[in-house]
Every structure is written in structure tokens, then in C-alpha cells.
VMD Tcl script that draws the C-alpha trace (Angstrom):
set ca {
  {33.33 2.47 19.74}
  {34.95 5.10 18.14}
  {38.89 5.30 17.67}
  {40.66 7.20 20.75}
  {43.20 9.35 19.39}
  {44.32 11.14 22.79}
  {47.65 12.18 23.09}
  {50.48 13.93 21.34}
  {50.92 13.17 17.47}
  {53.90 14.58 15.32}
  {52.92 15.77 11.75}
  {56.47 14.58 10.25}
  {58.17 16.06 7.70}
  {58.93 15.07 4.44}
  {62.74 15.09 4.12}
  {64.00 15.66 0.62}
  {67.67 15.52 -1.10}
  {69.42 18.22 -1.88}
  {68.39 17.61 -5.59}
  {64.77 18.11 -3.93}
  {63.79 14.04 -4.09}
  {61.63 12.45 -1.76}
  {64.11 10.71 0.76}
  {62.08 8.19 1.93}
  {64.96 6.31 3.81}
  {65.33 9.21 5.76}
  {61.74 9.23 6.78}
  {61.57 5.88 7.94}
  {64.86 6.37 10.05}
  {63.29 9.28 11.82}
  {59.99 7.30 12.35}
  {62.31 4.49 13.85}
  {63.88 7.09 16.21}
  {60.46 8.37 16.80}
  {59.33 5.09 18.47}
  {61.83 5.58 21.28}
  {59.45 8.26 22.48}
  {56.04 8.86 24.02}
  {54.25 10.06 20.84}
  {50.69 8.70 20.59}
  {51.20 8.48 17.01}
  {52.45 10.26 13.42}
  {50.90 12.24 10.79}
  {51.92 11.69 7.31}
  {51.11 14.72 4.70}
  {50.08 17.29 7.15}
  {51.28 21.07 6.76}
  {54.68 20.23 7.80}
  {55.02 17.35 5.73}
  {54.81 19.86 2.64}
  {51.70 17.81 1.08}
  {51.21 20.68 -1.49}
  {54.54 20.17 -2.78}
  {53.87 16.56 -3.88}
  {52.54 14.38 -6.27}
  {49.93 11.93 -5.68}
  {52.47 8.96 -6.41}
  {54.83 10.75 -3.94}
  {52.04 10.88 -1.50}
  {51.29 7.34 -1.52}
  {54.77 6.42 -1.20}
  {55.25 8.42 2.06}
  {52.12 7.02 3.46}
  {53.32 3.48 2.80}
  {56.61 4.40 4.43}
  {55.44 5.92 7.49}
  {52.65 2.98 7.98}
  {55.10 0.23 7.18}
  {58.24 2.06 9.59}
  {55.34 2.65 12.40}
  {54.22 -1.04 12.66}
  {57.81 -1.91 14.33}
  {55.87 -0.85 17.49}
  {52.27 -0.60 16.35}
  {51.65 3.12 16.49}
  {49.00 4.39 14.28}
  {49.26 6.77 11.36}
  {46.88 9.59 10.53}
  {47.31 10.52 6.87}
  {46.48 13.80 5.51}
  {43.81 13.87 2.21}
  {42.02 16.20 0.54}
  {40.75 18.04 -2.93}
  {39.54 20.65 -4.33}
  {37.01 18.59 -5.82}
  {35.04 16.24 -3.72}
  {35.37 13.22 -5.75}
  {39.10 13.83 -5.58}
  {39.14 13.93 -2.00}
  {37.17 10.64 -1.51}
  {39.60 9.05 -4.05}
  {42.14 9.77 -1.81}
  {40.54 8.94 1.22}
  {40.06 5.44 -0.03}
  {43.78 5.28 -1.03}
  {45.29 6.50 2.44}
  {43.15 4.04 4.10}
  {43.83 1.01 1.74}
  {47.73 2.28 2.37}
  {47.43 1.33 6.22}
  {46.38 4.80 7.45}
  {44.32 4.59 10.92}
  {42.59 7.83 10.35}
  {42.57 10.53 7.93}
  {43.25 14.41 8.39}
  {41.12 16.23 5.85}
  {42.07 19.60 4.55}
  {39.09 21.53 3.02}
  {39.13 22.82 -0.89}
  {40.37 26.25 -0.73}
  {40.96 27.33 -4.60}
  {37.45 28.43 -4.97}
  {36.92 29.48 -1.32}
  {34.44 32.34 -2.48}
  {32.22 29.64 -3.23}
  {32.75 27.57 -0.29}
  {29.89 28.43 1.89}
  {29.26 26.33 5.00}
  {26.42 23.71 3.15}
  {29.54 23.23 0.63}
  {31.60 22.41 3.23}
  {29.10 19.94 5.17}
  {28.95 18.26 2.02}
  {32.08 17.81 1.16}
  {33.07 16.45 4.44}
  {30.23 14.26 4.90}
  {30.89 12.64 1.27}
  {34.46 11.91 2.40}
  {33.18 10.73 6.14}
  {30.72 8.59 3.95}
  {33.19 6.59 1.58}
  {36.13 6.43 4.01}
  {37.07 3.06 5.69}
  {38.74 4.66 8.63}
  {37.55 7.95 10.87}
  {37.97 11.20 9.55}
  {39.47 14.39 11.44}
  {38.56 17.75 9.95}
  {41.56 19.99 9.45}
  {41.01 23.75 10.55}
  {43.63 25.82 9.07}
  {42.36 28.82 8.06}
  {45.64 31.00 7.71}
  {46.67 28.78 4.97}
  {43.34 27.93 3.21}
  {41.59 30.78 3.83}
  {38.52 28.75 4.59}
  {37.02 28.95 7.89}
  {35.37 25.84 9.36}
  {32.55 27.70 11.77}
  {31.55 26.17 14.88}
  {28.39 25.59 13.21}
  {29.45 23.40 10.58}
  {31.48 21.52 13.44}
  {27.93 20.99 15.05}
  {26.37 19.73 11.97}
  {29.59 17.63 10.90}
  {30.01 15.88 15.00}
  {26.92 13.78 14.56}
  {28.29 11.81 11.70}
  {29.31 8.44 13.07}
  {32.88 8.57 10.94}
  {33.76 12.29 11.98}
  {35.79 11.73 14.87}
  {37.33 15.26 15.91}
  {38.97 18.07 14.44}
  {42.71 19.56 14.07}
  {42.70 23.34 15.11}
  {45.63 25.20 14.06}
  {44.45 28.58 14.45}
  {46.05 29.19 17.55}
  {43.17 30.77 19.23}
  {41.94 29.09 22.40}
  {38.65 30.81 22.27}
  {38.31 28.46 18.90}
  {39.66 25.34 20.26}
  {36.80 26.18 23.02}
  {33.92 26.80 20.60}
  {34.82 23.57 18.96}
  {34.84 21.71 21.97}
  {31.61 22.95 22.99}
  {29.55 22.27 19.42}
  {31.34 19.04 19.03}
  {30.00 17.67 22.26}
  {31.03 14.36 24.22}
  {32.98 12.08 22.08}
  {34.18 14.75 19.74}
  {38.08 14.91 20.04}
  {39.90 18.18 19.39}
  {43.02 18.77 18.80}
  {45.53 21.65 19.26}
  {47.37 22.05 16.31}
  {49.40 24.92 17.23}
  {52.03 25.23 20.33}
  {50.86 28.66 21.04}
  {47.52 27.23 22.23}
  {48.75 24.02 23.77}
  {48.41 24.61 27.56}
  {45.19 26.55 27.15}
  {43.55 24.05 24.82}
  {44.69 21.12 27.13}
  {42.89 23.44 30.12}
  {39.76 23.40 27.98}
  {39.62 19.65 27.55}
  {41.19 19.15 24.29}
  {42.33 15.61 23.51}
  {45.77 16.37 22.69}
  {48.07 17.96 20.15}
  {49.05 17.53 16.64}
  {52.12 19.81 16.71}
  {54.61 20.59 14.22}
  {56.87 21.39 17.55}
  {56.69 17.80 18.42}
  {58.83 16.96 15.56}
  {61.77 18.42 17.41}
  {60.53 18.29 21.04}
  {58.90 14.68 21.07}
  {59.37 14.19 24.91}
  {58.67 17.73 26.14}
  {55.37 18.08 24.27}
  {54.45 14.34 25.51}
  {55.40 15.95 29.40}
  {53.56 18.97 28.66}
  {50.58 16.71 27.92}
  {50.74 14.07 30.88}
  {51.22 16.40 33.46}
  {48.04 18.67 32.31}
  {46.20 15.18 32.34}
  {47.54 15.02 35.57}
  {46.58 18.27 36.89}
  {50.07 19.44 37.47}
  {49.91 22.78 35.58}
  {52.68 24.29 37.21}
  {54.88 21.15 35.96}
  {53.25 21.39 32.55}
  {53.95 25.42 32.54}
  {57.41 25.15 33.12}
  {57.92 22.59 30.27}
  {55.79 24.15 28.19}
  {57.51 27.39 28.35}
  {60.49 25.92 26.81}
  {59.03 24.61 24.18}
  {57.28 27.85 22.92}
  {60.37 29.62 23.29}
  {61.97 27.49 20.63}
  {58.56 27.03 18.53}
  {58.45 31.03 18.20}
  {61.45 31.21 16.72}
  {61.31 28.33 14.42}
  {58.17 29.03 13.42}
  {59.12 32.49 12.25}
  {62.09 31.08 10.31}
  {59.99 28.46 8.60}
  {59.70 24.93 7.88}
  {63.38 24.98 6.28}
  {64.56 25.93 9.93}
  {62.54 22.90 11.26}
  {64.15 20.63 9.23}
  {67.58 22.12 10.01}
  {66.75 21.88 13.71}
  {66.05 18.12 13.14}
  {69.31 17.59 11.50}
  {70.83 19.21 14.82}
  {69.26 17.38 16.66}
  {70.21 13.77 14.98}
  {67.06 13.27 12.92}
  {67.15 13.44 9.33}
  {65.45 16.80 8.17}
  {66.85 17.33 4.79}
  {65.86 20.00 2.32}
  {62.67 21.61 1.72}
  {61.31 22.08 -1.67}
  {61.84 25.28 -3.17}
  {60.58 28.00 -3.02}
  {61.02 27.26 0.64}
  {64.72 27.45 1.75}
  {67.00 26.07 4.34}
  {68.34 29.07 6.77}
  {71.61 30.28 6.31}
  {74.60 29.95 8.41}
  {74.03 32.93 11.17}
  {70.32 31.80 11.69}
  {72.05 28.24 12.03}
  {74.09 29.44 14.73}
  {70.81 31.69 16.41}
  {68.93 27.93 16.40}
  {72.33 25.94 17.90}
  {72.31 28.61 20.93}
  {68.65 28.51 21.27}
  {68.54 24.76 21.55}
  {71.30 24.41 24.20}
  {69.78 27.51 25.97}
  {66.96 25.45 26.49}
  {68.53 22.10 26.63}
  {67.36 20.62 23.62}
  {70.87 19.57 22.73}
  {72.39 17.47 25.38}
  {72.61 20.40 27.75}
}
mol new
graphics top color blue
foreach p $ca { graphics top sphere $p radius 0.5 }
foreach p [lrange $ca 0 end-1] q [lrange $ca 1 end] { graphics top cylinder $p $q radius 0.2 }
display resetview
């Protein structure tokens, strides 16, 4: 039986100290707080987790920390893995599964993107799925990778028994719908952009893996539950609050996400350079926005 991953997942930030060291204590603290929310589970080493800024050793320690902290209330962890060489991706997949990940979010190779056609992508993801002891979720984020996972590629991979679904971070509902159509029954499509959350759920998406779920876990889950129950007016009302905050934070960048987490009582910490935290003027703007949208005890 396929692993049921439906729901809202938070792709956790990786907190760093001011000296840019990985702060595993802060990471575990955040997972402990999220254990009080309705989140389905956590993603370690997604884009929000700055996986591209981490060494292999750091990636392993982040996964182990999240898995250990999540065991307190038995929540599953999806680990982000991948490689520019298929062999590297396969090795990372096995290590993440050995560390306790329940599933893998696999990003495509993107350095030699001009040579990565549909056949190459199918071969790459198939090799990882063949080798992985746990289910695989494809990661579609072409705005960062420059690599398109087409509906045709999804149609081919969806028949693999160890490919559970795809995270679509394009923010384009038409793309999500195409993946739902080509993936067929049992293939779980996750919205990866808050801008497309409501439309994606209306189209039949299995849930969301949303950066905004870090700072609005209750609200994102509320949107999901209202949508599942067909309460679309209620879902839209909460969604508008979430989207208002997401729009500003996304425009300011990951440093702003971490700053907001600090404002809300989590431990966001610092990003790694060249990313930076917002200045005082932007922090004041974020505080006001959070209060206006009732995110800060208001």
C-alpha cells in the first residue's frame, strides 16, 4: 500500500548562528514547537532549508536532528536529496533513508541543464526510485533549477511503484492540474507555492509543502481542512491572510522568513551568505504586517 502523505508539510528552515554554523539545537526546538500544530510532518533540506548551502556532513546531521525531534509525536519526515550525477543522488537517497526519512523529495540535476532532456530525467529519477528504500517525491522548481519536469515525464514516472508524487513549486495551477491528470489515481501532487494553494486544493492536490507553513502552520492547515470539507468561503478567508504575509516575505527573501520566525517565538537564526537578514526598517514593516493579519498575538 502506498504511503499516504496528504496534508500540509513545513519545509523547515535550517537555522544558523551569527557565525553561520548550523544550529541543531534551534532546529530541534522548532520541531518541538511544531509538534503542537496540526502539520502532517516536516521536510528537511528543502529550498527553505538552504540545502545548497550545506556540506554533505551538515545535511546528514540536519536530517538526523529533525527525525529524532519528530519521533516525540511520531510525525514523518521527508528528506530533500539529489545530485548533479545520478550516482550521487542514489547515495544521498540511501543515506537519508538510513537516517530515518519516511520519504524523499528529489531535486533534478540542473548544472548541465542543456543536456538534461526528458529521457535523462526519467533515467535519473528511476534510478533513485529503484535504489531508495522509501517512497520518492519529484521536486519541480524550474524557477530555481531551470529544469522542466514535463507532464509527459510525470506520466512515465507515475507508474513506478516507488514514485509517490510530485511537489510543484511553479505557482501555476495549470501545471498542477496537468500533473494531476498525467499522474493518475494514487499519484499525490503537492502544491509548493502558497499562491497556488487554494486553486491546487480545488483541483484535487493532496496537500501542500509550503514555506509559509513555517510561519503560519495553523492557518495553512486550516485552509487545507476547510478545503477538504468543501467549506470554500472559509478556506478563502483564511487563505487571504496567509497570502498577504507570504507575498511580502517571499519578496524579501529567506532572511525575512527567518526573521519572522524569530518574531513569532521560533528560532529562525541567520541565513548563510550571500543571503542576509532584513534591516530594521523592513523588520518594522514585517511586525506591522503580522499584527494586521493577526499572526502576532493579535
